[in-house]
C-alpha positions in Angstrom: -16.8 27.6 77.2 -20.4 27.5 78.4 -19.7 24.6 80.8 -17.1 26.7 82.7 -18.9 28.2 85.7 -17.5 31.7 85.0 -17.9 31.6 81.2 -14.5 33.4 81.1 -14.6 34.5 77.5 -17.9 36.4 77.8 -16.3 39.1 80.0 -12.5 38.7 79.9 -11.5 42.2 81.0 -11.8 41.7 84.8 -9.6 38.5 84.4 -7.0 40.3 82.3 -6.9 43.1 84.9 -6.4 40.6 87.7 -3.7 38.6 85.8 -2.0 41.7 84.3 -1.9 43.9 87.4 -3.2 42.4 90.7 -1.5 38.9 90.6 1.9 40.2 89.5 1.7 42.9 92.2 0.9 40.3 94.9 3.7 38.0 93.8 6.2 40.9 93.9 5.1 41.7 97.5 5.6 38.0 98.4 9.1 37.7 96.8 11.0 38.0 100.1 8.9 35.3 101.7 9.2 33.1 98.6 13.0 33.5 98.7 13.0 32.2 102.3 10.7 29.3 101.5 10.8 28.5 97.7 7.9 26.9 96.0 8.0 23.1 95.6 5.3 23.3 93.0 3.5 25.8 90.7 0.2 25.0 89.1 -1.4 27.2 86.6 -4.8 25.7 85.7 -8.2 26.1 84.2 -6.8 26.6 80.7 -6.3 30.3 81.6 -2.7 30.2 80.4 -3.9 29.4 76.9 -5.8 32.7 76.5 -3.3 35.1 78.2 -0.9 37.2 76.2 2.6 35.8 75.9 4.1 38.8 77.6 1.8 38.2 80.6 3.0 34.6 81.0 6.7 35.6 81.1 6.0 38.5 83.4 4.1 36.4 85.9 6.7 33.7 86.2 9.5 36.2 86.3 7.9 37.4 89.6 8.4 34.0 91.2 12.0 33.8 92.5 14.1 31.0 91.0 11.1 29.8 88.9 13.3 27.5 86.8 14.5 25.6 89.9 11.0 24.7 91.1 10.8 20.9 90.9 7.2 20.5 90.0 5.7 22.8 87.3 2.2 22.0 86.1 -0.2 23.7 83.7 -3.6 23.1 82.1 -4.1 24.2 78.5 -6.8 24.5 75.9 -5.0 23.3 72.8 -7.2 25.4 70.5 -5.7 28.6 72.0 -2.1 27.7 72.7 0.6 30.0 71.3 4.0 29.1 70.0 5.4 31.5 72.6 3.7 29.5 75.4 5.0 26.2 74.0 8.5 27.8 74.0 8.0 28.8 77.6 7.0 25.2 78.5 10.1 24.0 76.9 12.5 26.5 78.4 11.2 25.9 81.9 10.7 22.1 81.4 7.2 21.8 82.7 6.7 18.2 84.0 2.9 17.9 84.1 0.7 19.2 81.2 -3.0 18.6 81.2 -4.8 19.2 77.9 -8.5 20.1 78.1 -10.1 18.2 75.2 -13.5 17.7 77.0 -14.9 15.6 74.1 -14.2 14.6 70.6 -17.9 14.7 69.6 -18.6 17.8 67.5 -22.3 18.1 68.4 -21.4 18.0 72.1 -18.7 20.7 71.7 -21.0 22.9 69.6 -23.5 22.8 72.5 -20.9 24.2 74.9 -19.3 26.7 72.5 -16.1 24.8 72.3 -13.8 24.2 69.3 -13.0 20.6 68.4 -9.5 19.3 68.5 -9.4 16.2 66.4 -7.7 12.9 67.6 -5.1 13.4 64.8 -4.3 16.9 66.0 -4.1 15.7 69.5 -1.7 12.9 68.6 0.6 15.4 66.8 0.3 17.9 69.7 1.1 15.3 72.3 4.1 14.1 70.2 5.3 17.7 70.0 4.9 18.2 73.8 6.9 14.9 74.4 9.8 16.4 72.2 9.9 19.8 74.0 9.2 18.5 77.5 10.5 14.9 77.4 9.9 14.2 81.1 6.4 15.7 81.3 3.4 13.7 82.4 0.8 14.3 79.7 -2.8 14.2 80.9 -6.0 14.6 78.9 -9.1 16.1 80.5 -12.5 14.9 79.5 -16.0 15.9 80.7 -19.0 13.8 81.0 -22.7 14.6 80.4 -22.1 17.7 78.3 -24.7 16.8 75.7 -26.9 14.1 77.4 -27.4 14.1 81.1 -29.0 10.7 81.2 -27.1 7.5 82.1 -26.9 6.9 78.3 -24.8 10.0 78.1 -21.9 7.9 79.4 -21.7 6.4 75.9 -20.0 9.6 74.7 -17.4 9.1 77.4 -16.8 5.5 76.3 -16.4 6.7 72.7 -13.9 9.4 73.8 -11.9 6.9 75.9 -11.7 4.6 73.0 -10.5 7.4 70.8 -7.8 8.3 73.3 -6.3 4.8 72.9 -4.6 6.0 69.7 -3.1 9.1 71.5 -1.6 7.1 74.5 -1.5 9.9 77.1 0.1 9.2 80.5 -3.2 9.8 82.2 -6.8 10.8 81.7 -9.0 12.8 84.1 -12.8 12.7 83.8 -14.9 15.4 85.2 -18.8 15.6 85.4 -20.5 18.6 84.0 -21.3 20.3 87.3 -23.8 22.7 85.8 -26.3 19.9 85.3 -25.6 17.5 88.2 -28.6 18.1 90.4 -29.3 16.2 93.6 -32.5 15.7 95.5 -32.5 17.0 99.1 -32.0 13.5 100.5 -28.9 13.0 98.2 -27.1 16.1 99.5 -24.5 15.1 102.0 -23.2 18.5 102.8 -24.5 22.0 102.4 -22.4 25.2 102.5 
């Protein structure tokens, strides 16, 4: 997506190398420590899990000792790229927090950020399926504001999206601003790096 700061899909090979080789290697090195102090929570975010090969997902989590026993398992997904294998993985491991990156239902807005649309009807069916395979999961929907119109009137798109989500009935909704366009004057900046 163009709104993602790294625009992941434009140059995916470094990410694949990291996730296929580097991260599993680090987890393997850390296994003795993880066995002493097991994870209370795992979080795999940013929609990355949606675009990784199914074999990678399994390999990664197999490197975490007693993965199935971790009490809090969370993931973010882009529903346009989710595989049946990954859904099976969520079910087998009973993920209990799933955040779905919809961003917007407005086609013009999504076209502007190179994102595929997931219709309200598709989302309602998808959430229903997630509730069947992970019955205890908290289902969250991620929206973004000001993707198309950075003026205060751009909030109207958010209002429309929130109204649309009423028919889906997620457990929660997270709203994020499009950080690529949020510009502050010097006097508005509270902290500089």
